C-alpha positions as CSV (number, residue, x, y, z in Angstrom):
1,M,21.0,4.1,-1.2
2,N,20.5,1.8,1.7
3,F,17.0,0.9,3.0
4,D,15.8,-1.2,5.9
5,I,12.7,-2.4,4.1
6,L,11.8,-3.0,0.4
7,I,8.0,-3.2,-0.3
8,S,7.0,-4.5,-3.7
9,G,3.6,-3.2,-4.8
10,A,2.0,0.2,-4.3
11,G,-1.5,-1.1,-3.8
12,P,-3.5,-0.4,-0.6
13,A,-1.5,-2.8,1.6
14,G,1.8,-1.7,0.2
15,L,1.1,2.0,0.6
16,R,-0.2,1.6,4.1
17,L,2.8,-0.6,5.2
18,A,5.3,1.8,3.8
19,R,3.8,4.7,5.7
20,A,3.6,2.8,8.9
21,L,7.2,1.6,8.7
22,S,8.5,4.9,7.7
23,G,6.6,6.5,10.6
24,H,8.6,4.2,12.9
25,G,11.9,5.6,11.5
26,L,12.7,2.7,9.1
27,R,14.3,3.7,5.7
28,T,11.5,2.4,3.4
29,A,11.6,1.9,-0.3
30,L,8.3,1.2,-2.2
31,V,8.6,-0.1,-5.7
32,E,5.7,-0.5,-8.2
33,Q,5.6,-2.2,-11.6
34,Q,2.9,0.1,-13.1
35,L,4.0,3.5,-14.4
36,A,0.7,5.1,-13.2
37,L,-1.6,4.0,-10.4
38,D,-5.2,3.7,-11.4
39,A,-8.5,3.2,-9.4
40,E,-8.1,-0.6,-9.7
41,A,-4.8,-0.5,-7.7
42,F,-6.7,1.1,-4.9
43,G,-9.6,-1.4,-4.8
44,H,-12.1,0.9,-6.4
45,D,-14.9,-1.8,-6.0
46,M,-14.4,-1.9,-2.2
47,T,-17.3,0.0,-1.0
48,R,-17.7,0.8,2.8
49,R,-20.6,-1.6,3.0
50,L,-18.6,-4.4,1.3
51,M,-15.6,-3.7,3.6
52,A,-17.9,-3.8,6.7
53,Q,-19.3,-7.1,5.6
54,R,-15.8,-8.6,5.0
55,F,-14.1,-7.3,8.1
56,A,-16.9,-7.3,10.6
């Protein structure tokens, strides 16, 4: 198979980037080392309040 983009890591940034790029018509491959994604991969400790403080 041929892809335009290869993204390594299915964490929050990788997932968001893959979705955005594929939405623009790019053939996107997303690879992840872990067999199963857990809460840690998705930043489970990032509460809305903490995100507001970091990105305000």
